[in-house]
RODO-2510 file (C-alpha; in nm, 4 decimals, decimal comma):
residues 572
     n   res          X          Y          Z
     1     m   -10,5724     3,7111    -9,5902
     2     w   -10,6004     4,0664    -9,7169
     3     k   -10,7562     4,2269   -10,0185
     4     i   -10,8595     4,5487   -10,1868
     5     t   -11,2197     4,5495   -10,3094
     6     t   -11,4926     4,7835   -10,4265
     7     r   -11,7654     4,7662   -10,1696
     8     s   -12,1342     4,7947   -10,2699
     9     l   -12,3315     4,9456    -9,9886
    10     g   -12,6678     5,1157    -9,9721
    11     w   -12,7067     5,4759    -9,8713
    12     l   -12,6415     5,5010    -9,4972
    13     v   -12,7521     5,7784    -9,2680
    14     l   -12,4717     5,8696    -9,0322
    15     a   -12,6535     5,9702    -8,7186
    16     a   -12,3682     5,8418    -8,5018
    17     a   -12,1127     6,0778    -8,6550
    18     p   -12,2813     6,3920    -8,7826
    19     s   -11,9499     6,5727    -8,8267
    20     l   -11,8683     6,3332    -9,1082
    21     c   -12,1933     6,3668    -9,3015
    22     a   -12,0534     6,6278    -9,5351
    23     a   -11,7858     6,3846    -9,6457
    24     q   -12,0260     6,0905    -9,6902
    25     t   -12,1083     6,1429   -10,0551
    26     s   -11,7434     6,1745   -10,1639
    27     v   -11,5622     5,9067    -9,9645
    28     d   -11,3815     5,6995   -10,2253
    29     t   -11,1550     5,4775   -10,0123
    30     v   -11,1622     5,3408    -9,6596
    31     l   -10,9045     5,1333    -9,4739
    32     v   -11,0555     4,9236    -9,1944
    33     h   -10,9726     4,6714    -8,9198
    34     g   -10,6093     4,7754    -8,8813
    35     k   -10,3662     4,9275    -8,6342
    36     v   -10,3269     5,2871    -8,7487
    37     w   -10,0326     5,4815    -8,6072
    38     t   -10,1505     5,8358    -8,6700
    39     e    -9,8639     6,0603    -8,5477
    40     n   -10,1469     6,2767    -8,4122
    41     p   -10,0941     6,3156    -8,0346
    42     k   -10,4659     6,3856    -7,9865
    43     q   -10,5532     6,0471    -8,1380
    44     p   -10,2370     5,8343    -8,1394
    45     e   -10,3930     5,5116    -8,2637
    46     a   -10,7051     5,4127    -8,4542
    47     e   -10,8527     5,1238    -8,6534
    48     a   -10,9640     5,2843    -8,9762
    49     v   -10,9276     5,5781    -9,2148
    50     a   -11,1614     5,7374    -9,4705
    51     i   -11,0284     5,9185    -9,7779
    52     a   -11,2001     6,1579   -10,0178
    53     d   -11,0484     6,3553   -10,3050
    54     g   -10,6963     6,2681   -10,2016
    55     k   -10,7336     6,3781    -9,8390
    56     i   -10,8086     6,2113    -9,5088
    57     v   -11,1624     6,2955    -9,3947
    58     a   -11,2067     6,0670    -9,0956
    59     v   -10,9974     5,8551    -8,8597
    60     g   -11,1566     5,6272    -8,6027
    61     d   -11,3010     5,2838    -8,5385
    62     s   -11,3967     5,0536    -8,8234
    63     a   -11,7696     5,0535    -8,7626
    64     k   -11,7989     5,4299    -8,7903
    65     i   -11,5666     5,4533    -9,0889
    66     l   -11,7587     5,1820    -9,2749
    67     k   -12,0751     5,3878    -9,2373
    68     l   -11,9148     5,6464    -9,4646
    69     a   -11,8892     5,4038    -9,7542
    70     v   -12,1045     5,4519   -10,0641
    71     p   -12,1575     5,2107   -10,3560
    72     k   -11,8307     5,2969   -10,5299
    73     t   -11,6159     5,3201   -10,2198
    74     k   -11,3031     5,1056   -10,2296
    75     v   -11,2519     4,9153    -9,9066
    76     i   -10,9026     4,8075    -9,8096
    77     e   -10,9269     4,5278    -9,5560
    78     l   -10,6248     4,5614    -9,3297
    79     a   -10,6833     4,2391    -9,1341
    80     g   -10,4963     4,3729    -8,8325
    81     r   -10,1952     4,5061    -9,0195
    82     r    -9,9987     4,8106    -8,9091
    83     v   -10,0562     5,1420    -9,0900
    84     v    -9,8252     5,4444    -9,0718
    85     p    -9,8088     5,7786    -9,2526
    86     g    -9,6262     5,7738    -9,5843
    87     f    -9,2507     5,7895    -9,5367
    88     n    -9,0784     6,1152    -9,6331
    89     d    -8,7119     6,0701    -9,7258
    90     a    -8,5513     6,4005    -9,6268
    91     h    -8,2338     6,3624    -9,8340
    92     v    -8,2039     6,1889   -10,1713
    93     h    -8,0430     6,2463   -10,5100
    94     l    -8,3364     6,1264   -10,7142
    95     i    -8,2165     6,1188   -11,0742
    96     d    -7,8688     6,0030   -10,9785
    97     g    -8,0354     5,7260   -10,7774
    98     g    -8,2633     5,6316   -11,0642
    99     m    -7,9682     5,6106   -11,3007
   100     s    -7,7726     5,4010   -11,0516
   101     l    -8,0364     5,1269   -11,0747
   102     t    -7,9123     5,0350   -11,4230
   103     a    -7,5432     5,1236   -11,3759
   104     v    -7,2610     4,8846   -11,2891
   105     q    -7,3323     4,7491   -10,9404
   106     l    -7,0232     4,7675   -10,7188
   107     r    -7,1684     4,8369   -10,3751
   108     d    -7,1331     4,4808   -10,2467
   109     a    -6,8157     4,3904   -10,4399
   110     d    -6,6087     4,2382   -10,1595
   111     s    -6,2638     4,2779   -10,3145
   112     s    -6,0814     4,4895   -10,5678
   113     a    -6,0669     4,1836   -10,7920
   114     e    -6,4460     4,1541   -10,7791
   115     m    -6,4746     4,5227   -10,8627
   116     r    -6,2535     4,4676   -11,1685
   117     r    -6,4535     4,1623   -11,2756
   118     r    -6,7871     4,3446   -11,2563
   119     i    -6,6589     4,6407   -11,4540
   120     a    -6,5102     4,4057   -11,7153
   121     d    -6,8470     4,2295   -11,7500
   122     y    -7,0396     4,5554   -11,7659
   123     v    -6,8221     4,7077   -12,0395
   124     k    -6,9228     4,4242   -12,2725
   125     k    -7,2729     4,5772   -12,2893
   126     l    -7,1433     4,9153   -12,4071
   127     l    -7,0313     5,0730   -12,7300
   128     p    -6,6752     5,2089   -12,7463
   129     g    -6,6610     5,5566   -12,5978
   130     e    -6,9588     5,5153   -12,3614
   131     w    -6,8810     5,6187   -12,0056
   132     i    -6,9069     5,3882   -11,7040
   133     l    -7,0384     5,5884   -11,4093
   134     n    -7,2009     5,5553   -11,0645
   135     g    -7,0990     5,2183   -10,9140
   136     e    -7,0953     5,3016   -10,5410
   137     w    -6,7949     5,0823   -10,4521
   138     d    -6,6939     5,0350   -10,0886
   139     n    -6,3273     4,9650   -10,0248
   140     e    -6,4028     4,9060    -9,6551
   141     l    -6,5416     4,5660    -9,7597
   142     w    -6,2005     4,4681    -9,8941
   143     n    -5,9049     4,3139    -9,7137
   144     p    -5,6911     4,5189    -9,7144
   145     s    -5,9148     4,8250    -9,7552
   146     t    -5,6717     5,0181    -9,9736
   147     l    -5,8003     5,2529   -10,2414
   148     p    -5,8185     5,1191   -10,5984
   149     t    -5,6031     5,2665   -10,8744
   150     h    -5,6634     5,3119   -11,2451
   151     e    -5,4303     5,0203   -11,3255
   152     l    -5,6863     4,7867   -11,1679
   153     i    -5,9354     4,8494   -11,4501
   154     d    -5,7373     4,9972   -11,7409
   155     e    -5,6912     4,6757   -11,9363
   156     a    -6,0630     4,5918   -11,9261
   157     t    -6,1737     4,9450   -12,0127
   158     a    -5,9277     5,0585   -12,2774
   159     n    -6,2093     5,1875   -12,5026
   160     n    -6,4471     5,3255   -12,2396
   161     p    -6,3844     5,6119   -11,9957
   162     v    -6,4606     5,5201   -11,6370
   163     f    -6,5439     5,7419   -11,3414
   164     v    -6,7067     5,5291   -11,0716
   165     e    -6,7937     5,6681   -10,7292
   166     r    -6,7240     5,5414   -10,3840
   167     l    -7,0568     5,4818   -10,2111
   168     d    -7,0371     5,8150   -10,0222
   169     g    -7,0077     6,0116   -10,3479
   170     h    -6,7094     6,2113   -10,2218
   171     m    -6,4426     6,0360   -10,4199
   172     a    -6,4320     5,8459   -10,7458
   173     l    -6,1971     5,6289   -10,9505
   174     a    -6,1066     5,7317   -11,3047
   175     n    -5,9346     5,5018   -11,5519
   176     a    -5,6427     5,6163   -11,7682
   177     l    -5,8710     5,6965   -12,0622
   178     a    -6,0945     5,9232   -11,8509
   179     m    -5,7900     6,1133   -11,7217
   180     q    -5,6587     6,1427   -12,0768
   181     v    -5,9919     6,2826   -12,1996
   182     a    -5,9903     6,5309   -11,9092
   183     g    -5,6296     6,6327   -11,9689
   184     v    -5,5249     6,5337   -11,6179
   185     d    -5,1667     6,4234   -11,5601
   186     k    -4,8714     6,4611   -11,3255
   187     d    -4,8556     6,8345   -11,3902
   188     t    -5,2198     6,9020   -11,3032
   189     p    -5,2210     7,1215   -10,9910
   190     d    -5,4135     7,0298   -10,6794
   191     v    -5,7625     7,1685   -10,6371
   192     p    -5,8671     7,3753   -10,3333
   193     g    -6,1289     7,1836   -10,1369
   194     g    -6,0305     6,8524   -10,2947
   195     e    -5,7434     6,6107   -10,3458
   196     i    -5,5844     6,4328   -10,6402
   197     v    -5,4418     6,1167   -10,4885
   198     r    -5,0928     6,0564   -10,6300
   199     d    -4,8346     5,7782   -10,6251
   200     a    -4,4786     5,8164   -10,5008
   201     a    -4,3746     5,9680   -10,8345
   202     g    -4,6531     6,2264   -10,8239
   203     n    -4,8717     6,0621   -11,0889
   204     p    -5,2494     6,0581   -11,0316
   205     t    -5,3631     5,7152   -10,9118
   206     g    -5,7121     5,7704   -11,0509
   207     i    -5,8714     5,8690   -10,7172
   208     f    -6,0206     6,2180   -10,7075
   209     k    -6,1708     6,3507   -10,3844
   210     d    -6,4433     6,6141   -10,3454
   211     a    -6,3642     6,9329   -10,5431
   212     a    -6,0951     6,7483   -10,7416
   213     r    -6,3728     6,5352   -10,8885
   214     l    -6,4696     6,8329   -11,1045
   215     l    -6,1540     6,7763   -11,3104
   216     i    -6,3165     6,4625   -11,4503
   217     d    -6,6831     6,5545   -11,4045
   218     r    -6,6450     6,8489   -11,6427
   219     v    -6,5828     6,6149   -11,9387
   220     v    -6,8469     6,3545   -11,8522
   221     p    -7,1333     6,3933   -12,1012
   222     p    -7,4489     6,5151   -11,9258
   223     p    -7,7349     6,2652   -11,9224
   224     t    -7,9859     6,3003   -12,2017
   225     t    -8,3428     6,4048   -12,1345
   226     l    -8,4578     6,0500   -12,2115
   227     q    -8,2077     5,9020   -11,9656
   228     m    -8,3235     6,1421   -11,6958
   229     e    -8,6896     6,0668   -11,7623
   230     q    -8,6212     5,6953   -11,7391
   231     a    -8,4326     5,7560   -11,4146
   232     v    -8,7298     5,9431   -11,2619
   233     a    -8,9698     5,6653   -11,3625
   234     a    -8,7403     5,4002   -11,2134
   235     a    -8,6962     5,6047   -10,8958
   236     e    -9,0723     5,6468   -10,8540
   237     k    -9,1235     5,2723   -10,8752
   238     y    -8,8428     5,2054   -10,6275
   239     a    -8,9820     5,4655   -10,3850
   240     a    -9,3334     5,3199   -10,4013
   241     e    -9,2060     4,9693   -10,3283
   242     n    -9,0457     5,1038   -10,0117
   243     g    -9,3339     5,3146    -9,8831
   244     v    -9,1752     5,6488    -9,9717
   245     t    -9,4426     5,9013   -10,0663
   246     s    -9,2326     6,2209   -10,0449
   247     i    -8,8665     6,2968   -10,1081
   248     q    -8,6437     6,5980   -10,0648
   249     d    -8,4130     6,6097   -10,3648
   250     m    -8,0754     6,7556   -10,2727
   251     w    -7,8318     6,9153   -10,5121
   252     g    -7,5109     6,7160   -10,5380
   253     g    -7,1861     6,9109   -10,5483
   254     g    -7,0722     6,7572   -10,8770
   255     v    -7,3986     6,8341   -11,0589
   256     p    -7,3845     7,1496   -11,2735
   257     p    -7,6580     7,4088   -11,2060
   258     a    -7,7787     7,3640   -11,5662
   259     t    -7,8485     6,9980   -11,4928
   260     v    -8,0400     7,0950   -11,1774
   261     a    -8,2587     7,3231   -11,3914
   262     k    -8,3101     7,0391   -11,6382
   263     e    -8,4167     6,8107   -11,3534
   264     l    -8,6800     7,0639   -11,2485
   265     r    -8,8163     7,0845   -11,6027
   266     i    -8,8444     6,7045   -11,6149
   267     y    -9,0284     6,6991   -11,2824
   268     q    -9,2655     6,9638   -11,4201
   269     a    -9,3225     6,7586   -11,7361
   270     f    -9,4062     6,4535   -11,5239
   271     l    -9,6438     6,6635   -11,3155
   272     q    -9,8189     6,8125   -11,6178
   273     g    -9,8471     6,4705   -11,7816
   274     g    -9,9994     6,3090   -11,4729
   275     l    -9,6930     6,0873   -11,4315
   276     l    -9,5591     6,2275   -11,1039
   277     q    -9,6392     5,9713   -10,8344
   278     l    -9,3966     6,1009   -10,5751
   279     r    -9,4033     6,4310   -10,3893
   280     i    -9,0784     6,6196   -10,4566
   281     s    -8,9134     6,9118   -10,2817
   282     q    -8,6166     7,0163   -10,4927
   283     h    -8,3191     7,1894   -10,3301
   284     q    -8,0961     7,3905   -10,5615
   285     p    -7,7332     7,5088   -10,5236
   286     l    -7,6758     7,7647   -10,2493
   287     p    -7,4375     7,9741   -10,4682
   288     e    -7,7229     8,0108   -10,7208
   289     w    -7,9664     8,1596   -10,4661
   290     q    -8,0024     8,4941   -10,6428
   291     k    -8,1711     8,3301   -10,9423
   292     l    -8,4595     8,2260   -10,7194
   293     a    -8,4617     8,5466   -10,5148
   294     q    -8,4761     8,7709   -10,8213
   295     i    -8,8047     8,6188   -10,9347
   296     g    -8,9546     8,6194   -10,5857
   297     v    -8,9422     8,2471   -10,5039
   298     q    -8,9477     8,1718   -10,1313
   299     a    -8,9354     7,8494    -9,9296
   300     d    -9,2061     7,5918   -10,0113
   301     f    -9,3093     7,7521   -10,3420
   302     g    -9,5240     7,5213   -10,5550
   303     n    -9,7953     7,2658   -10,4965
   304     t    -9,8388     6,9450   -10,3017
   305     f    -9,6480     6,7391   -10,5603
   306     l    -9,3615     6,9691   -10,6554
   307     h    -9,2123     7,2617   -10,4733
   308     i    -8,8864     7,4562   -10,4584
   309     g    -8,7312     7,7276   -10,2442
   310     g    -8,4713     7,5195   -10,0597
   311     l    -8,0961     7,5569   -10,1128
   312     k    -7,8116     7,3133   -10,0491
   313     g    -7,4534     7,4071    -9,9687
   314     f    -7,1415     7,2154    -9,8651
   315     a    -6,9098     7,2590    -9,5684
   316     d    -6,6923     6,9481    -9,6120
   317     g    -6,6688     6,5995    -9,7636
   318     s    -6,7187     6,2564    -9,6063
   319     l    -6,5664     6,0473    -9,3300
   320     g    -6,5140     5,7484    -9,5590
   321     s    -6,3066     5,9587    -9,7965
   322     h    -6,1142     6,1273    -9,5115
   323     t    -6,2531     6,4609    -9,6311
   324     a    -6,4959     6,5332    -9,3454
   325     w    -6,3505     6,8383    -9,1684
   326     l    -6,2554     6,7542    -8,8092
   327     r    -6,1417     6,9562    -8,5092
   328     e    -5,8713     6,6959    -8,4339
   329     p    -5,6735     6,4876    -8,6859
   330     y    -5,7784     6,1531    -8,8265
   331     l    -5,6095     5,8649    -8,6488
   332     d    -5,5572     5,6495    -8,9582
   333     v    -5,3747     5,8914    -9,1900
   334     p    -5,0205     6,0265    -9,1619
   335     p    -4,9737     6,3880    -9,0499
   336     g    -5,0062     6,6323    -9,3369
   337     p    -5,2002     6,9263    -9,4745
   338     n    -5,5219     6,7227    -9,4990
   339     s    -5,4918     6,5189    -9,1795
   340     n    -5,7962     6,6976    -9,0327
   341     g    -5,9949     6,6516    -9,3532
   342     i    -6,0920     6,9238    -9,5968
   343     a    -6,3200     7,2231    -9,5770
   344     g    -6,5394     7,2326    -9,8870
   345     p    -6,4770     7,4900   -10,1615
   346     e    -6,7624     7,7082   -10,0339
   347     l    -6,6319     7,7093    -9,6764
   348     l    -6,2795     7,7875    -9,7968
   349     k    -6,4252     8,1340    -9,8642
   350     p    -6,6154     8,1749    -9,5374
   351     e    -6,7287     8,5336    -9,5829
   352     q    -6,8633     8,4595    -9,9295
   353     m    -7,0417     8,1519    -9,7986
   354     y    -7,1919     8,3541    -9,5162
   355     a    -7,2988     8,6249    -9,7608
   356     d    -7,4803     8,3572    -9,9644
   357     i    -7,6504     8,2162    -9,6542
   358     s    -7,7508     8,5590    -9,5256
   359     g    -7,8690     8,6873    -9,8633
   360     a    -8,0738     8,3754    -9,9311
   361     d    -8,2217     8,3900    -9,5831
   362     k    -8,3235     8,7550    -9,6269
   363     a    -8,4974     8,6520    -9,9496
   364     g    -8,7086     8,3978    -9,7591
   365     l    -8,5346     8,0889    -9,8956
   366     q    -8,4501     7,7856    -9,6832
   367     i    -8,0877     7,6855    -9,6179
   368     a    -7,9561     7,3294    -9,5835
   369     i    -7,5806     7,2720    -9,5494
   370     h    -7,3948     6,9414    -9,5794
   371     a    -7,1669     6,9055    -9,2759
   372     i    -7,0227     6,5762    -9,1522
   373     g    -6,7148     6,6546    -8,9437
   374     d    -6,7383     6,8258    -8,6036
   375     r    -6,5392     7,1264    -8,7238
   376     a    -6,7657     7,1694    -9,0264
   377     n    -7,0794     7,1405    -8,8110
   378     q    -6,9437     7,3957    -8,5676
   379     a    -6,8667     7,6391    -8,8488
   380     i    -7,2197     7,6119    -8,9907
   381     l    -7,3812     7,6520    -8,6490
   382     d    -7,1731     7,9674    -8,6094
   383     f    -7,3046     8,0932    -8,9443
   384     y    -7,6627     8,0123    -8,8433
   385     q    -7,6257     8,1931    -8,5119
   386     r    -7,4881     8,4938    -8,6964
   387     v    -7,7663     8,4955    -8,9564
   388     e    -8,0311     8,4918    -8,6849
   389     q    -7,8616     8,7874    -8,5148
   390     d    -7,8188     8,9780    -8,8409
   391     n    -8,1566     8,9059    -9,0034
   392     g    -8,3804     8,8805    -8,6994
   393     p    -8,6115     8,6050    -8,5775
   394     r    -8,8440     8,4176    -8,8115
   395     d    -8,9499     8,0598    -8,8908
   396     r    -8,6522     7,9790    -9,1154
   397     r    -8,6087     7,6028    -9,0408
   398     l    -8,2359     7,5987    -9,1012
   399     r    -8,0966     7,2512    -9,1656
   400     i    -7,7683     7,0672    -9,1359
   401     e    -7,7493     6,7641    -9,3627
   402     h    -7,5826     6,4598    -9,2033
   403     a    -7,4634     6,6161    -8,8707
   404     q    -7,2582     6,2998    -8,8383
   405     i    -6,9728     6,3828    -8,5982
   406     l    -7,0568     6,6503    -8,3411
   407     a    -6,8660     6,8173    -8,0610
   408     p    -7,0652     6,7553    -7,7388
   409     q    -7,1048     7,1273    -7,6754
   410     d    -7,2651     7,1768    -8,0159
   411     i    -7,5551     6,9360    -7,9600
   412     p    -7,7617     7,1807    -7,7481
   413     r    -7,6834     7,4549    -7,9999
   414     f    -7,8965     7,2740    -8,2588
   415     a    -8,1968     7,3182    -8,0293
   416     q    -8,1085     7,6720    -7,9222
   417     l    -8,0808     7,7816    -8,2859
   418     h    -8,3823     7,5724    -8,3994
   419     v    -8,1594     7,3875    -8,6489
   420     i    -8,3003     7,0666    -8,7950
   421     a    -8,0642     6,7672    -8,7928
   422     s    -8,1299     6,5960    -9,1262
   423     m    -7,9683     6,2559    -9,0744
   424     q    -7,9446     5,9157    -9,2421
   425     p    -7,9590     5,6144    -9,0066
   426     l    -7,8351     5,3653    -9,2660
   427     h    -7,5043     5,5522    -9,2827
   428     l    -7,4228     5,4312    -8,9314
   429     a    -7,4730     5,0704    -9,0439
   430     d    -7,2002     5,1331    -9,3025
   431     d    -6,9720     5,3762    -9,1220
   432     g    -6,9955     5,2054    -8,7842
   433     r    -6,7713     4,9300    -8,9203
   434     w    -6,4654     5,1576    -8,9310
   435     t    -6,5410     5,4987    -8,7764
   436     e    -6,3566     5,4208    -8,4533
   437     f    -6,0359     5,3626    -8,6508
   438     r    -6,0792     5,7098    -8,8001
   439     i    -6,1636     5,9149    -8,4921
   440     g    -6,1148     5,7058    -8,1743
   441     p    -6,3518     5,6143    -7,8892
   442     d    -6,4019     5,9619    -7,7416
   443     r    -6,5322     6,1298    -8,0555
   444     l    -6,7343     5,8157    -8,1273
   445     k    -6,9703     5,8970    -7,8399
   446     t    -7,1373     6,1758    -8,0364
   447     a    -7,1334     6,0146    -8,3794
   448     f    -7,4840     5,9710    -8,5235
   449     a    -7,6051     6,1085    -8,1905
   450     f    -7,9774     6,0521    -8,2438
   451     k    -8,0714     6,0163    -7,8775
   452     s    -7,8544     6,3034    -7,7552
   453     l    -8,0062     6,5325    -8,0163
   454     l    -8,3619     6,4276    -7,9301
   455     d    -8,2941     6,4645    -7,5583
   456     a    -8,1736     6,8201    -7,6298
   457     g    -8,5028     6,8996    -7,8055
   458     v    -8,3735     6,8909    -8,1633
   459     v    -8,6013     6,8070    -8,4576
   460     l    -8,4696     6,5027    -8,6452
   461     a    -8,5559     6,4505    -9,0116
   462     f    -8,4532     6,1097    -9,1415
   463     g    -8,3562     6,0167    -9,4955
   464     s    -8,1282     5,7881    -9,6932
   465     d    -7,8936     5,9959    -9,9121
   466     w    -7,9877     5,7519   -10,1906
   467     p    -7,7995     5,6244   -10,3901
   468     v    -7,5333     5,6477   -10,1166
   469     a    -7,7598     5,4196    -9,9117
   470     p    -8,0793     5,2400   -10,0138
   471     m    -8,4015     5,4450   -10,0051
   472     k    -8,5596     5,1995    -9,7614
   473     p    -8,7063     5,3678    -9,4534
   474     l    -8,7875     5,0393    -9,2797
   475     r    -8,4189     4,9498    -9,2925
   476     g    -8,3367     5,2987    -9,1695
   477     i    -8,5734     5,2551    -8,8741
   478     y    -8,4070     4,9210    -8,7977
   479     a    -8,0639     5,0892    -8,8059
   480     a    -8,1719     5,3735    -8,5764
   481     v    -8,3342     5,1376    -8,3260
   482     t    -8,0744     4,8567    -8,3171
   483     r    -7,7605     5,0443    -8,4329
   484     r    -7,6325     4,7175    -8,5766
   485     t    -7,3623     4,7447    -8,8429
   486     r    -7,3483     4,5677    -9,1787
   487     d    -7,0559     4,3487    -9,0744
   488     g    -7,2578     4,1854    -8,7931
   489     k    -6,9965     4,2789    -8,5325
   490     h    -7,2280     4,4889    -8,3148
   491     p    -7,5340     4,2693    -8,2410
   492     d    -7,6194     4,4803    -7,9338
   493     g    -7,5638     4,8061    -8,1170
   494     w    -7,2756     5,0325    -8,2116
   495     t    -7,2615     5,3098    -7,9458
   496     p    -7,5870     5,1636    -7,8076
   497     e    -7,6454     5,4605    -7,5775
   498     q    -7,7580     5,6505    -7,8897
   499     k    -8,0385     5,4038    -7,9748
   500     i    -8,3867     5,5490    -8,0152
   501     s    -8,7315     5,3895    -8,0155
   502     v    -8,9323     5,2761    -8,3165
   503     a    -9,1829     5,5540    -8,2457
   504     q    -8,9079     5,8174    -8,2472
   505     a    -8,7619     5,6823    -8,5713
   506     v    -9,1020     5,6733    -8,7430
   507     h    -9,1648     6,0312    -8,6290
   508     a    -8,8340     6,1402    -8,7842
   509     y    -8,9309     5,9742    -9,1153
   510     t    -9,2780     6,1334    -9,1165
   511     m    -9,3539     6,4456    -8,9138
   512     g    -8,9875     6,5365    -8,8703
   513     s    -8,9227     6,5259    -9,2435
   514     a    -9,2484     6,7102    -9,3190
   515     y    -9,1493     6,9837    -9,0741
   516     a    -8,8083     7,0079    -9,2427
   517     e    -8,9772     7,1058    -9,5712
   518     f    -9,2428     7,3389    -9,4214
   519     e    -9,5187     7,0860    -9,4965
   520     d    -9,6085     6,9470    -9,1557
   521     d    -9,9463     7,1223    -9,1830
   522     i   -10,0485     6,9071    -9,4823
   523     k    -9,8709     6,5730    -9,4366
   524     g    -9,6654     6,3587    -9,2004
   525     s    -9,9602     6,2313    -8,9947
   526     i   -10,2894     6,0523    -9,0470
   527     e   -10,5508     6,3068    -8,9432
   528     n   -10,8368     6,5011    -9,0936
   529     n   -10,7639     6,7356    -9,3844
   530     k   -10,4126     6,6041    -9,4422
   531     l   -10,2970     6,4421    -9,7638
   532     a   -10,3881     6,0743    -9,7835
   533     d   -10,0313     5,9436    -9,8019
   534     i   -10,0414     5,6119    -9,6190
   535     v    -9,8347     5,2954    -9,5927
   536     v    -9,9554     4,9483    -9,4902
   537     l    -9,6897     4,7183    -9,3442
   538     d    -9,6770     4,3407    -9,3131
   539     t    -9,5377     4,3648    -8,9586
   540     d    -9,6393     4,5592    -8,6504
   541     i    -9,3038     4,7327    -8,6182
   542     f    -9,3971     4,8755    -8,2768
   543     q    -9,4271     4,5251    -8,1308
   544     a    -9,1591     4,3519    -8,3390
   545     t    -8,8375     4,1925    -8,2200
   546     p    -8,5211     4,3378    -8,3773
   547     d    -8,5060     4,0515    -8,6270
   548     q    -8,8733     4,0933    -8,7166
   549     l    -8,8195     4,4666    -8,7583
   550     g    -8,5280     4,3997    -8,9902
   551     a    -8,7458     4,1747    -9,2072
   552     a    -9,0524     4,4047    -9,2216
   553     k    -9,1912     4,4903    -9,5663
   554     v    -9,4296     4,7365    -9,7237
   555     d    -9,7568     4,5787    -9,8393
   556     i    -9,9360     4,8840    -9,9821
   557     t    -9,8347     5,2408   -10,0619
   558     i   -10,1024     5,5072   -10,1071
   559     i   -10,0384     5,8609   -10,2338
   560     g   -10,3220     6,1092   -10,2433
   561     g   -10,5695     5,8311   -10,1835
   562     k   -10,4474     5,6226   -10,4791
   563     v   -10,2863     5,2833   -10,4368
   564     i    -9,9588     5,3064   -10,6283
   565     f    -9,8003     4,9892   -10,4935
   566     d    -9,9604     4,6633   -10,3831
   567     r    -9,7019     4,3979   -10,3009
   568     k    -9,9437     4,1115   -10,3592
   569     s   -10,0356     4,2408   -10,7044
   570     a    -9,6712     4,3167   -10,7827
   571     a    -9,5774     3,9590   -10,6970
   572     r    -9,8391     3,8314   -10,9392
***
């Protein structure tokens, strides 16, 4: 049995712990009788934590921590439960994720017919002319796994434009009305860095990949301020339920810079109104770096709840859309101009992309580049090596987002260049179902190479890429540790030699992610003077069987010393 209470205690003199006396009068919350995983190598485990004014002021055994309590101190009785630092999701698309919670739900549609049925049901809720967006469909769940076409949904959506994404966000399906509104037809030329999928007669099928998505995106009405505010509120609630106390919000390639600026204003409004219950690091478009540099913004500019100074660029697309840029061809597509995938629009102009990276780096901004294919990763590592030579040594914390397929010789380069591998374990649970058909067994050995990267001394920062995958760190830890895939076909793990331990996965979701945003000095571990961002679990994940780990839940989420989620209360 567990509970949160306000404890009434008399004034206690703390002779046993004089170093804590200064904090005695202000301790407002204590957590006692638990198993606290601190992420502090000097004190790896403890029983209890004391919090004052949003920060951790003591970590130790329960008897000593209880002596810090004063009449108004809230006591959280852990009853032996496991406590970890608040999870920090290093890669999300927050507003897009929040909006996806109320959009048409296609992620688990197991056939094209089911996709059509769900869209037909959803359109009944809409007024004529309203767009149907998001979706996150996954054709790899279908048999056969062919791509959908606009004819599949045209009859049901004659009065509503549709542009629904594949779950990886790198291709989307438009209906005939959406293409008509966008002025896209047989004569529309191909787009560098993208692909308009066409039928045998050259007509667009409705599938638009990567940069070609902009042909439709440009006519999609931007979300209203109210819709974006509602999305942030929904995302905060979802994050709290899953123990996420910090997120790193990454610019998505299809999002106009004006919308990114609007997102920042909404985050500021939430902060000023006392509504921000999630720590946010917002990354803005790499090509827009001069706007930040001109006003003197550098990496980690802001406060503990909202900061900017990070930039996001793109080197390629995704493996699921056959647009990840590979050194060798895909095995499941016919030979052609795109049989190795596609370099992103930024990388198609390599000297301009390097100029953006170098200029932003000189200005003190942080660079994070999306790269999935081995050729794309190699190209970005080359850029990073060059920028270090050109601009000189400093603590720049360069990042590669995803780092999904790597050439073996590039793994040690991450460590040599101090490049952070910002990765998403739940992607392997999805992609592991079909990656071997795309790239073969040899390249598979260094796909999602968590262990090889750690063994090389690379910093891992784990995230979800929500809404591409659920923002559920416990499921991500399960995926990293077991490497089981969603189809159940790899009970002993997909490429099991790349499994890592629970402790390593938790570190990547806490200290690794904090390091990736220059905030490891204030969060990521449970130790004195750090922010009191703490999660209480219903399972001791360090002692759990794989099945128990997969079923673990968050009981309590605390941000800045405040309980923002209590599963028992939520159930009531």
